[in-house]
Every structure is written in C-alpha cells, then in structure tokens.
NUMILO-232708 format. One record per residue: residue number from 0; residue in three letters; x, y, z of N, C-alpha, C in turn. Coordinates in Angstrom, 1 decimal, decimal comma, padded with zeros to 4 digits. Layout:
residues N
     i    aa      n_x      n_y      n_z     ca_x     ca_y     ca_z      c_x      c_y      c_z
   NUM   ALA        X        Y        Z        X        Y        Z        X        Y        Z
...
This chain:
residues 126
     i    aa      n_x      n_y      n_z     ca_x     ca_y     ca_z      c_x      c_y      c_z
     0   MET   -014,1    006,0   -028,2   -013,0    005,3   -027,6   -013,5    003,9   -027,3
     1   GLU   -012,5    002,9   -027,4   -012,9    001,5   -027,2   -012,6    001,1   -025,7
     2   TRP   -013,5    000,4   -025,1   -013,3   -000,2   -023,8   -012,5   -001,4   -023,9
     3   VAL   -011,2   -001,4   -023,8   -010,3   -002,5   -024,3   -010,3   -003,7   -023,3
     4   ASP   -010,6   -003,4   -022,0   -010,6   -004,5   -021,1   -012,0   -004,9   -020,6
     5   GLU   -013,0   -004,6   -021,4   -014,4   -004,8   -021,0   -014,7   -006,3   -020,7
     6   TRP   -014,1   -007,2   -021,4   -014,3   -008,6   -021,2   -013,3   -009,3   -020,4
     7   ASP   -012,4   -008,6   -019,7   -011,4   -009,2   -018,9   -011,8   -009,2   -017,4
     8   TRP   -013,0   -008,9   -017,1   -013,6   -008,8   -015,8   -014,3   -010,1   -015,4
     9   ASN   -014,1   -010,5   -014,2   -014,9   -011,6   -013,6   -015,6   -011,0   -012,4
    10   ALA   -016,9   -011,0   -012,4   -017,7   -010,4   -011,3   -017,7   -011,2   -010,0
    11   VAL   -017,2   -012,5   -010,1   -017,2   -013,3   -008,9   -015,7   -013,5   -008,5
    12   GLU   -015,4   -013,2   -007,3   -014,1   -013,5   -006,7   -014,1   -014,8   -006,1
    13   GLN   -013,0   -015,6   -006,3   -012,9   -016,9   -005,7   -011,6   -017,1   -005,0
    14   GLU   -011,7   -017,7   -003,8   -010,5   -018,1   -003,0   -010,5   -019,6   -002,8
    15   GLN   -009,4   -020,2   -003,0   -009,3   -021,7   -002,8   -008,2   -021,9   -001,8
    16   GLU   -008,5   -022,9   -000,9   -007,5   -023,3    000,0   -007,7   -024,8    000,4
    17   ARG   -006,8   -025,4    001,1   -006,9   -026,8    001,5   -007,1   -026,9    003,0
    18   SER   -008,0   -027,8    003,4   -008,1   -028,0    004,9   -007,0   -028,9    005,3
    19   LEU   -006,9   -029,1    006,6   -005,9   -030,1    007,2   -006,1   -031,5    006,6
    20   SER   -007,3   -031,8    006,3   -007,5   -033,2    005,8   -007,3   -033,3    004,3
    21   GLY   -006,9   -032,2    003,6   -006,6   -032,2    002,2   -007,8   -031,8    001,4
    22   ALA   -009,0   -031,6    002,0   -010,2   -031,2    001,2   -010,0   -029,8    000,6
    23   LEU   -010,6   -029,6   -000,5   -010,6   -028,3   -001,2   -011,7   -027,4   -000,6
    24   ILE   -011,4   -026,2   -000,1   -012,4   -025,3    000,4   -012,4   -024,1   -000,6
    25   ILE   -013,6   -023,9   -001,2   -013,7   -022,8   -002,1   -014,7   -021,8   -001,6
    26   GLN   -014,3   -020,5   -001,5   -015,2   -019,4   -001,1   -015,4   -018,5   -002,3
    27   GLU   -016,6   -018,1   -002,6   -016,9   -017,2   -003,7   -017,8   -016,0   -003,2
    28   GLY   -017,7   -014,9   -003,8   -018,5   -013,8   -003,5   -018,5   -012,8   -004,7
    29   LEU   -019,6   -012,0   -004,8   -019,7   -011,0   -005,9   -018,9   -009,8   -005,6
    30   LYS   -018,2   -009,3   -006,6   -017,4   -008,1   -006,4   -018,4   -006,9   -006,6
    31   LEU   -018,4   -006,0   -005,8   -019,3   -004,8   -005,9   -018,8   -003,8   -006,8
    32   TYR   -017,5   -003,4   -006,7   -016,9   -002,4   -007,5   -015,5   -002,8   -007,8
    33   GLY   -014,8   -002,0   -008,5   -013,4   -002,3   -008,8   -013,1   -002,8   -010,2
    34   ARG   -014,1   -002,7   -011,1   -014,0   -003,1   -012,4   -013,2   -002,1   -013,2
    35   PRO   -012,1   -002,5   -013,8   -011,3   -001,6   -014,6   -012,0   -001,2   -015,9
    36   ILE   -011,9    000,1   -016,3   -012,5    000,6   -017,5   -011,3    001,3   -018,2
    37   THR   -010,6    000,7   -019,1   -009,6    001,3   -019,9   -010,1    001,7   -021,2
    38   LEU   -010,1    003,0   -021,5   -010,6    003,5   -022,8   -009,5    003,9   -023,6
    39   SER   -009,5    003,4   -024,9   -008,3    003,7   -025,7   -008,8    004,1   -027,1
    40   SER   -008,0    005,0   -027,7   -008,3    005,5   -029,1   -008,2    004,3   -030,1
    41   ASN   -007,2    003,5   -030,0   -006,9    002,4   -030,9   -007,1    002,8   -032,4
    42   GLY   -006,6    004,0   -032,7   -006,6    004,5   -034,1   -008,0    005,0   -034,5
    43   GLY   -009,0    005,0   -033,7   -010,3    005,4   -034,1   -010,7    006,8   -033,6
    44   ALA   -009,9    007,4   -032,7   -010,3    008,7   -032,2   -009,0    009,5   -031,9
    45   TRP   -008,9    010,7   -032,2   -007,8    011,6   -032,0   -008,2    012,7   -031,1
    46   PHE   -007,3    013,2   -030,3   -007,6    014,3   -029,3   -006,4    015,3   -029,4
    47   THR   -006,8    016,6   -029,2   -005,8    017,7   -029,3   -005,0    017,7   -028,0
    48   LEU   -003,8    018,3   -028,1   -002,9    018,4   -027,0   -003,6    019,2   -025,9
    49   ALA   -004,4    020,2   -026,3   -005,2    021,0   -025,3   -006,1    020,1   -024,5
    50   LYS   -006,8    019,2   -025,1   -007,7    018,2   -024,4   -006,9    017,3   -023,5
    51   ILE   -005,7    016,9   -024,0   -004,8    016,0   -023,2   -004,4    016,8   -021,9
    52   ARG   -004,0    018,0   -022,0   -003,6    018,8   -020,9   -004,8    019,0   -019,9
    53   GLU   -006,0    019,2   -020,4   -007,2    019,3   -019,6   -007,4    018,0   -018,8
    54   LEU   -007,3    016,9   -019,5   -007,5    015,6   -018,8   -006,4    015,4   -017,7
    55   GLU   -005,1    015,8   -018,0   -004,1    015,7   -017,1   -004,4    016,5   -015,8
    56   ALA   -004,9    017,7   -016,0   -005,3    018,5   -014,8   -006,4    017,9   -014,0
    57   ALA   -007,4    017,3   -014,7   -008,4    016,6   -014,0   -007,9    015,4   -013,2
    58   ALA   -007,0    014,7   -013,8   -006,4    013,5   -013,2   -005,5    013,9   -012,0
    59   ALA   -005,1    015,1   -011,8   -004,2    015,5   -010,7   -005,0    015,7   -009,4
    60   THR   -006,3    015,6   -009,5   -007,1    015,8   -008,3   -007,3    014,4   -007,6
    61   PRO   -006,8    014,3   -006,4   -006,9    013,0   -005,7   -008,3    012,7   -005,3
    62   ALA   -008,7    011,4   -005,4   -010,0    010,8   -005,0   -011,1    011,5   -005,8
    63   ALA   -010,9    011,9   -007,0   -011,9    012,5   -007,8   -012,9    011,4   -008,3
    64   LEU   -014,2    011,7   -008,2   -015,3    010,8   -008,6   -016,0    011,4   -009,8
    65   HIS   -016,2    010,6   -010,8   -016,8    011,0   -012,1   -017,9    010,0   -012,5
    66   LEU   -019,0    010,5   -013,1   -020,0    009,7   -013,6   -019,7    009,5   -015,1
    67   LEU   -019,4    008,3   -015,5   -019,0    007,9   -016,9   -020,3    007,4   -017,6
    68   THR   -020,6    007,9   -018,7   -021,7    007,4   -019,5   -021,1    006,9   -020,8
    69   LEU   -021,3    005,6   -021,0   -020,8    004,9   -022,2   -021,8    005,1   -023,4
    70   PRO   -021,3    004,8   -024,6   -022,2    005,0   -025,8   -023,5    004,1   -025,7
    71   THR   -023,4    003,0   -025,0   -024,5    002,1   -024,8   -025,6    002,7   -023,9
    72   GLY   -025,2    003,8   -023,2   -026,1    004,4   -022,2   -025,8    003,9   -020,7
    73   ALA   -025,0    002,8   -020,6   -024,6    002,4   -019,3   -023,8    003,4   -018,6
    74   GLN   -024,1    003,6   -017,3   -023,4    004,6   -016,5   -022,6    003,9   -015,3
    75   HIS   -021,4    004,4   -015,0   -020,6    003,9   -013,9   -020,0    005,1   -013,2
    76   TYR   -019,9    005,0   -011,9   -019,1    006,0   -011,1   -017,7    005,4   -011,2
    77   VAL   -016,8    006,3   -011,5   -015,4    005,9   -011,7   -014,4    006,9   -011,0
    78   THR   -013,2    006,4   -010,8   -012,1    007,2   -010,4   -010,9    006,8   -011,2
    79   TRP   -009,8    007,5   -011,1   -008,6    007,1   -011,9   -008,0    005,9   -011,3
    80   ASN   -007,6    004,9   -012,2   -007,0    003,7   -011,8   -005,5    003,8   -011,8
    81   ARG   -005,0    004,5   -010,8   -003,6    004,8   -010,7   -002,7    003,5   -010,5
    82   ALA   -003,3    002,5   -010,0   -002,5    001,2   -009,8   -002,2    000,5   -011,1
    83   ALA   -002,9    000,9   -012,2   -002,8    000,2   -013,5   -001,8    000,9   -014,4
    84   GLY   -001,2    002,0   -013,9   -000,2    002,7   -014,8   -000,6    004,1   -015,0
    85   PRO   -000,1    004,8   -016,0   -000,4    006,2   -016,2   -001,9    006,3   -016,5
    86   VAL   -002,6    007,2   -015,8   -004,1    007,3   -016,0   -004,5    008,1   -017,2
    87   VAL   -003,6    009,0   -017,7   -003,8    009,7   -019,0   -002,5    009,4   -019,8
    88   GLN   -002,7    008,6   -020,8   -001,5    008,3   -021,6   -001,8    008,7   -023,1
    89   ALA   -000,9    009,5   -023,6   -001,1    010,0   -025,0    000,1    009,7   -025,9
    90   ARG   -000,2    009,5   -027,1    000,8    009,2   -028,1    000,5    010,1   -029,3
    91   PRO    001,5    010,9   -029,8    001,2    011,8   -030,9    001,0    011,0   -032,2
    92   ILE    000,1    011,5   -033,0   -000,2    010,9   -034,3    001,1    011,0   -035,2
    93   HIS    001,7    012,2   -035,2    002,9    012,5   -035,9    003,8    013,2   -034,9
    94   ARG    005,1    012,9   -034,9    006,0    013,5   -034,0    006,4    014,9   -034,5
    95   THR    006,6    015,8   -033,5    007,2    017,1   -033,8    007,9    017,6   -032,6
    96   VAL    008,8    018,5   -032,7    009,6    019,0   -031,6    008,8    019,8   -030,6
    97   ASN    008,0    020,7   -031,1    007,3    021,6   -030,2    005,8    021,7   -030,6
    98   PRO    005,0    020,7   -030,2    003,6    020,6   -030,7    002,8    021,7   -030,1
    99   GLY    001,9    022,3   -030,9    000,9    023,3   -030,5   -000,3    022,7   -029,8
   100   PRO   -001,2    023,5   -029,3   -002,4    022,9   -028,6   -003,3    022,2   -029,5
   101   ASP   -003,2    022,3   -030,9   -004,1    021,6   -031,8   -003,5    020,3   -032,3
   102   TRP   -002,3    020,0   -031,9   -001,6    018,8   -032,3   -002,4    017,6   -031,9
   103   LEU   -002,5    016,6   -032,7   -003,3    015,4   -032,5   -002,6    014,2   -031,8
   104   TYR   -003,3    013,6   -030,9   -002,8    012,4   -030,2   -003,8    011,3   -030,1
   105   GLU   -003,3    010,1   -030,0   -004,1    009,0   -029,6   -004,1    009,0   -028,0
   106   LEU   -005,2    008,5   -027,4   -005,3    008,6   -026,0   -005,7    007,3   -025,3
   107   THR   -005,2    007,0   -024,1   -005,7    006,0   -023,3   -006,0    006,5   -021,9
   108   LEU   -007,2    006,2   -021,4   -007,6    006,6   -020,0   -007,8    005,4   -019,2
   109   ARG   -007,2    005,4   -018,0   -007,4    004,2   -017,1   -008,3    004,6   -015,9
   110   LEU   -009,5    004,0   -015,9   -010,4    004,3   -014,8   -010,8    003,0   -014,1
   111   ILE   -011,5    003,1   -013,0   -011,9    001,9   -012,2   -013,3    002,3   -011,6
   112   THR   -014,2    001,3   -011,5   -015,5    001,6   -011,0   -015,4    001,7   -009,4
   113   VAL   -016,2    002,6   -008,9   -016,3    002,8   -007,4   -017,8    003,0   -007,0
   114   ALA   -018,0    003,0   -005,7   -019,3    003,1   -005,2   -019,8    004,5   -005,5
   115   PRO   -021,1    004,7   -005,8   -021,7    006,0   -006,0   -021,6    006,9   -004,8
   116   PRO   -021,6    008,2   -004,9   -021,5    009,1   -003,8   -022,7    008,9   -002,9
   117   PRO   -022,6    009,2   -001,6   -023,8    009,1   -000,7   -024,8    010,1   -001,1
   118   ILE   -026,0    009,8   -001,0   -027,1    010,7   -001,2   -027,2    011,7    000,0
   119   PRO   -027,2    013,0   -000,3   -027,2    013,9    000,9   -028,6    013,8    001,6
   120   VAL   -028,6    013,9    002,9   -029,8    013,9    003,6   -030,4    015,3    003,6
   121   PRO   -031,6    015,5    003,3   -032,2    016,9    003,2   -032,3    017,4    004,6
   122   ASN   -032,1    018,7    004,8   -032,2    019,4    006,0   -033,7    019,8    006,2
   123   LEU   -034,4    019,2    007,2   -035,8    019,5    007,4   -036,1    020,6    008,3
   124   GLU   -035,0    021,2    008,9   -035,1    022,3    009,8   -035,6    023,6    009,0
   125   PRO   -036,5    024,4    009,6   -037,0    025,6    009,0   -035,9    026,7    009,0
C-alpha cells in the first residue's frame, strides 16, 4: 500500500499574530505526534472482502493503539484517524450484487501517529 500523504506533513507548527504596534510575532514548535498516515491501494494491492470486514471490526474498537511497521522498517504507534473521514474505505475491483468473502477490493486506511504506550513499571514485591 502507498502512504499517500507522506509528504504533506510539516513537523513544525507555526502561529503568527500581530502586536499592538503592528510587529509580526511568530511562535514555532515541533509537533510530537499527530502525523496522518493514509495508506491506499492505488491499484497496486487488492484485499478480500473477508479482510475488509476484519479491518472494520478492528476499527470499531475505540482508542485502539497499533504498532505500524512500514516496508522501510520505520515504526509508528498509530490509531484510527476518524477526523479525516472513513477509517476503512473499500472499493470493489468489479461490482456485483452479492459479493462473497473472496471478492476483491481496493482499500484505504486512515491512521494518525500517537504517543507510544507507557512502559509498565515492574512489580518488585516478592
């Protein structure tokens, strides 16, 4: 799948405002998380209806956290990016009235990076 919005991200947030004297005040800071990761078939990968249903079920869990590993080896903790639209969006390769579980679809997944889960503190009590 292709990361279609990989280059649409700016890691620096900027806010501009004017002072009472008319001077421009610029504040900048690094964004820690919140990078969208939209993965799309774009004609290069097909998925069965059974896999689409499995992903829909996974997306129905609120606040789910997943570790995404990209083909480059880069890893990101992600959750579903519900603010960006349907988180699991499928389009059939060929239309049919009653598709079976093996019917093929193109797929788009909308994710967003989040903070990693906290590391559990070991219990040192005997």
